[in-house]
C-alpha positions, 0 to 999 in steps of 0.5 A: 515173527522170528525172535530178534537176536542181539548182534555181536559187536565187532572184535574178538569172539567171546571166550566160553568158559567150561560149565562147572557143577560146584554146589554149596551144600547147606545141611540145615538152616538153623543152629550153630555152624562152624565150617572149619571144624564141621559143626552143623555141616554134613559131616556133623554126626549129631545132625543125623540124630532124630526121634522116630515114632513112639511105640504105642502100648496096647491094653494087653501089653499094659496088663502084662507089664503090670502083672509081670514087671515089678517096676512097672506096677510099682510106678503105677501103685506108688503114686496112687498110694502117696496120693491117698495115704494121708487122706483128707480133712474136713475143717467144719467140725459138724460136717466132719462128724456127719460125713467122715463115718460114711466115707469110712463105711463106703471105704472111700479111701480104698476106692479112690486109691484103686481108681487112681491106679487104673487111671495111671495104668490104662489112662482112665477109670470110673467110680460108680456111686450107688446112690438110692434115689428111686431111679435106674442107673441109666437115668440122671441122678436126682440129687435132692432125692438121695436117701443114702449111698450104699456102695462105691464100685471102681470100673477101669477104662477097659470095661467101658465101650467108648464107641457104643457110649452115648455122647453129647453132640449139641454145640450149645451144651456145656457138656458138648463132647462128653459122654452122657451114658457110658456103656459098661461091660461087667464080667460075673462068673465068666458071664458078661453083662452090658449096661448103660450108666448115666454120667451123673452117677459116676466120678470120672478120672482121666489121665494125661491127655495126648496132643491132638496132632497124634489123634490119627495114630492112637485108638479112640479110647486114648483120645477120650481118657488120656494115655497110660503113665507107662507110655512116656517112660516105656523106653527107659523102663525097657532099657533098664529091664534089658540091662537086668536081663543081660546081667542075668545072662552074664552071671550065668556065664560068669565062670567058664572053662577052656580046654586045650587039646593037642591036634584038635584041628586034625582030629575034627578034620578026620571026623573025630567028633565022637572021640572028642565028645567021649573025651569031654564026657570023661573029663566031666565024669572025673570032675564030678567024682574026684572034684579034679580034672584028669588031663593028659600031658599035652592037655590044658584047662583054664578058668576064665571069669567075667569082670563085673567091676563096672556093672553097678555103675551102669545099672545105677545110671539106668535106674536114675534115668527111669527115676527121672522119667517118672518123677519118683525119687530113687529112694521112693521108687527103689527103696534105696538111698541114692549114692554119688556126689551130694547124696546126703541131702539130695534125697530129702530135696528130691522127696520135697519136689516129689511131694509137690508133684503129688500135691499138684495131682491131688488138686487138679485131678483128685479134688474134683472127685472128692468134692463130688463124693463128699457133696453127695454125702452132705446132701443126705445129711441135709448139709449144704455142700458149698459150706464144706471145706476140704483139704488134703493132709500134708504128705510130709511127716516130721520125725521124732527128732524134728518134732523135738527141735520144733517144740524146743524152738517154740519153747524158746520163743515163748520164753523170750516173749514172756521175759519181754512182757515181764520187763514191761510190767515191772517198768509200769509200761504194761498192765500186769493183770492184762498180761496175766489174763492173756496167759490164762492166770487172771484168777491167780493174779494179785496186785503187788502190795508196797512195803509199809513205811517204818515207824517214826518218832517225833523229837520233842525239842525240834518237832522233827519226825525221824525213824525209830532207833535213830535218835534224830541222827 
């Protein structure tokens, strides 16, 4: 059935307008827009700035950075050193006397420091606990049968074969997704030895985890352990290294000379390169012999120096950028005091913020490892691990001047407290013997004795009692 068409009404035919291709461009859907000045529009250059794919650092690159780039190794080491340099304290006196000698014998502080270094460089590490329990290392640790702990061995992540390790794949298991047995490869005198180690015999340290959306672009070992601490700061470290290398090249060309020869263009056009080379050699020879340059009347020589006026400020900006990326203050990372506005108190405040970051890392990542080690040592001493309280010693150490100020404030407070209490004793409000006991002077305290009354005389006529020598007056 043919389609029905609408009949045109009588009258003049409808005017057909020409087609237009006017398109209103919408550059983006969110953000600030201003069509008058072009903000947020197609001509806004800032709208084209996006972040590309991150460059992934493989093991070979990380190793070379640690070996050859001083700042990279310092970024790795300084946090590990600060995390362990003040060590720990055990609050229970008996536990401290029993456990601390074993921690020193095992060199536990150095082992943990090394483990943190490899954790930060490669993303993870293990500490193998050499516990004597009558079983092999591939079997679960019998904690109730440990006779002693003989050694601690640090294993970096690159020695662990993740793909060949045995995982817990039981959905109902509390250790689901964790490794039950690590396949570890040792290299001894150029010989490689493979062995399986049960997870109960190691202390596992992992670094910062990566988002699960990035799993498709990173290796399996990074998914399990975490990424290197050098990975997020790679661009800042690269930029500073490039700037320093460029400065070296600038210094090589800091002083340059310019020779001007009359008719140089005609000489070269006529094939006189050999004459030009001969003349340059003669100039260099005269310079080395006479410490002067012998020139013809029409020849000129000038020295030009590269300006280095703005280089210090440029380098400082890149240094600050790297410091901010790492979270390590300039004074700690570079060993120099920051310059610029508000530099005088900025370093102290930056250090306190940095110490807070270190303490957070200690609580979240190091404390479980230390509790595990201290708990196993406690079992060999017949001490209940849950009865042991472990604290990290404060990273902030006061100077001698600060200690003197604190001592002075304590003495001033004690004096004010003493004066108040003595006033209360004299007023009869507080017992003097009780206050003496509080101060530790109870044995030396004696009750104050009232003065004896003066001798008196009774007057014979009146019978009135008066002090001696007054005669009743």
